[in-house]
C-alpha positions, 0 to 999 in steps of 0.5 A: 483572527484565528489562523486556519490550520488546514491547509498549512505547511506544518512541520511535522510534530514527530520528526523531533523524536524520530529523528533524534532516536528519542523514540521506540521501534519494536527492536529497541524494546527489551522485557525482563528476562527477555529471550531471542529466537531465530528461525532455521529456513529452507533451503529448498524451493520445494520438498518433503521433511523427513526429519528435524531433529533439533537436540543438537541446538538444545545442548549448547550454551545459552540455548533455552528451547528449540522446537521443530514445527512437528512440535508446534503443530497442535497449536500453530493453526494456519496463517489466515487469508482474509480475502476469498475472492471466489466462492471456489477459491483454493485456500490451502493450509499454511502452518506458520512453521513448515511440519511436512512440507517446504514451499519456498526458500526460506519457510520457517521449518525450525527455530532456537530460543537462546539468551541472545540473538547471536547464540541463537543463530549460532545453534541453528547449524546444529539442527538436522533436516532431511529433505526429500526434493519435489519439483519447483514450480516457477513459470506462472504459465508452465504452472497451469499446464495440465502436466505440471508438478503441483504446489498443492494437492488441489492443484496450481490454479488458486482462482479464475474471475472473469467480469464483463461490461457492456458488448465486448464482441461488438467492440472488436468487431470490424474495429479499425485499430486493434492493438495488442500487447503482453506486459510483464509485472515483475516481482519486488521485494518492499524495503522499509526502512525499519525491519520487521520485528517482533516482541511477545510476553505474557503473565500467565493469562494475557499476552503483549504483542509489540510489532512493527506492523500496520495493522495492530487492530486486524492483527489482534483479531486474527491472533486470536482466530489462529492461536486460540487465545481469547481476544480481551486476552491479547494486546497488541502494540505497534510502536513507531513503526518505520515505513511499511507500503503494504509489506507490513499489512500482514499476519506474519509467521514471526508474529504467530510463533512468537506468541506461541513460543512465549505462551510454551516458555513463560518468558518474553521472546523477540525476533528481528529480521535480518535485510537478507532473511527480510528478502526472502520472507517479507511478502513480495509485490506485483507479480503479473503477466498482462495480456491486453487487447484495445479496439479503437476507432480510426480517429483514436477513440477506444470502443473496447478493452480486453484484459487477461491478467495471471497473477502469481500468488506465490506458495500460500494465500496470505492475508490478502493475496488473492484480492490484490490483483483484483483491486485493479479490475476497475482501473484498467478503464483509467480516466477513459470512456469506452463502449465495452471492458472484459476483464479476466484474472487467473491466481497461480500457485509456485514455489516462491514467497507468496505476494500480498499488498505493496504500495498501490496494491493492484492499482499501479498495475492497472495503470501501467497497462492502460498507459502503456497500451495509449501510448501503443495506441498513439504510436499505432495512429501516429498520434501524439500520446497526449492527443489520444488521451483527449480524445478518450477522457472524461471531461471535467463537466461530465462528472460525477461520471460511472465508468464502463467497469462501474465505479463513479467518479465524483470530481476531477478535472483532467484537462486543468492537471495536464494542462499545468503539467505541460506548462511546467514541463515544457512539452513543445519545446522538449518535442522539438528537441527530440525531432532534432535529435533523431534528425541527427542520429545523436547516439543519445536519445531524448524520450518523453513519457505521459501517464494520466492516471486515477486512482480508487482509494481510501479502502472502504465502504464496508458495504462494497468490500462485503460485496467483493467478499473481503473478511472485514469492513472499511469503517474507521474510529476516532475519539476526541477527549477534552482534558480539563485544562482545555487540551485534547487528546485524539485517539485514532484506530489508523496506525501510521507508519511514517505518514505524519498522522499526528500532525495531520489529525492535530491540524484538522481538530485545531479547526474543529474545535478552535484550540492551538495546534500545540494543544493537541496530542494523538494516540495510536498503534495499541489496542488497549488505547486505541481500542477499535480501529481498521488500521492504515493501508489503501490511502484511507487513513486521511479520507476514513480515519481523518473524518472519523476524527473529524465526526467525533470533534462535532460531537464534542461540540454538540455536547459542548453547545448544551453545557454552554447554553446552559451557563449562559442561560440562552437556547442552544438555537441562540449560540454561534460557534466560531474560532473556538468560542460560542457566543450568544448571536448579537452579544460578547457573552460567550465560553470557550470550549475550553473553559467548557471542558473545566466546566464538565470537569468541575460538574458544579453546574451541569444541566439535568441529565448531561454527563460530566464530560465532552469526550466523544467517539465516532465511527466513519464508514463513507459511502464510496471510494475517492478518486485522486488524479494527475498528470506525470510527465518524465523525460529520459536520455537514452544512451543508445550505444550502452543502454543506460537511461537518465531521467532528465526531467520529472513533473507530476500535477496531482488533484488529490482534493483539499490538501490538509498539509502540502508538505506532507503532501510533498513527502508522499508524492516525492517517496511514491515516485521514487518507488514508481521510478524504481520499478521502472529502471532498478528493482527486481526479485529474481529467482533461479531455476531451482527456486532460490532467490538470487536477490537476498541482498541489497548487494543484489536488489538494487535500490535507487539512492538519492544520487540515482533520482531527478529533482522532481517539479511538483504541483497541484490542481484542486477537485474537492471530493464530494464523498467527505466533508473535507473534500480530500482525497487520498495520496499515499499511493498516487505517486507510485501508480502514475510514475512507472508507466510515465519512466517506461513511456519515456524509455519506449518513446526514446527508442520507438524510431528503433522498431522498439516498442516494449522493454521489460521492467526494470529498464536496466542498460543491459535489456535496453542494449540488448533490445537495441541488439535484437533490433539491429540484427533484424535490420532495424535503423532510425 
């Protein structure tokens, strides 16, 4: 009996070599004659460059070359923005190395190439740069004022967008309840396990770039467009990549510059960032001001929602910068029914590191906003937060359901996920304990936070992306090769950076073709091997890339069926396929697909017109997004004397459709929840009044350790997706999207008896303590 692979908790094939170090990261690589480049970075947030003198660096031992931005101005082009979200969006030129002006601390102004990275770093001190200071622009609201200093000549507004559905004025007119709040999504710094690294080499005609990237295929296209090097002369390789979370979904200045420097010098050039350099120059995430107004009836039914965002673009528009806030435009309404919805967003330039995609990309921000508002509505009505949600969410029998923002959710069961979460959490018992602590005036208060979320993921389809002015398609490519000995090579355009593609894809192919899991290998991340792809981000790998591989398997079987019918002297319609074998119905006569692979290889007895191969390719472009959902519940203890918050218990019940590998799913959820908790309680990028980033090291930028995080109880419900044949939905960002509002709602819930209805993230002990002190001064007591 054949064991079904899909759904099995398989240990990852990748992990032995990854955990034992028997693998290749970009920084491990070396090429004959390789040189090292280091970049001199601006110490000023905004200034004109009046002079750059690199001659002192060129004279030092071990230095091969040194260049200013002016030296490279004619060839370096402008870093691309692939998402011009409106017709009038302002996309300023963005040279990889600054030429005449710097606009954030950390922007490259010169570089040194030397025989080792330490000599290159030392030689940076010999470069002389004269700056003419210009005013820093840091506050988003002030940046939009008419008298604000300008980041760019065109002004500080990148774009504005407004979307309205339904009669929003009628929804608010005479509404019995109107709740209005302003929330801040603080700026975050992605911190992948592997720092960014780039190695470029050339043979004088073609170029190879090794880079820790999520997007080798997209990068190849953009490098050709930016540098003018023909695309077919560029090979991009993403070896094993140690995490990305969106931070490696980018065309970086260092990638472009390393390629150009290798071309100019004719030798391999490598760069690896330090942690402090990374905090300065990896694109940042989030950074929004959210002004929300919600109108409701007296019984808690939502009538309308108004959302007005101001989003910090930073100094330039990187690959997807302007579109990231807009990914939340259709998600603020979340799982709730309402009569009208209005969304507006203004993108603002400041003299800070540009923002771009960070795990969840726009959807955590939207989920945070609406889930905080649902708690505020419940408080306004003196209603249980879960009850107000129940009165407004889409019921399971109403699917498929078209939301007020125009998306059609195909499947879901919010009731089932919530009931399971409540059971695991012990909700009623915790509420009773909370009431007792409040009655006793316990200095350690208990707070309970709720997040009932959905998300839009599987970034695609191409048609919808085109309507949104996205600069690429949403398809994905897969290839399945049947080797003569019956083994299988899978080639995927989806490039992993820790998600376990090799294992999951092997499970899908094992079931589809009936070959052993161990007989399958997966190739990826090299544009010379996986020649087509749209890469990995937006929880799209499985629901787009995995389906492309499955489609290729179906084509393999179609070819094998024709060959099997010929060898068995029957009609293809008389064959049935099960457990890897084609059998003539009603007989024991058959051929395994592995036997057929060898028969195709020998080609001794092929039907006329049939090629000597079963190999097949497929490109899959889904019809719509996928919509995972779930309920996350968090209990916190807040010490009102010190402000310290401790997560006491955390339960997450998620519905991600059909599960391929439960172990991988649990790992994705654990990691995502950790990142969401980190935003709620720990992480924040902080700039001073001059635009200097103060959180440049891990001593300053607080990342939680395992000791800071709770044990998480996970469970699942299953509402299969109807948009793909596996019934799968995405999981890579679910934990991050759901967890932040669950934690902050819990903190606020603990403090609500003190008159506190918000604590700005991260909810550090100091911020909680200060909020309590301010309310105490105003006479608030529990």
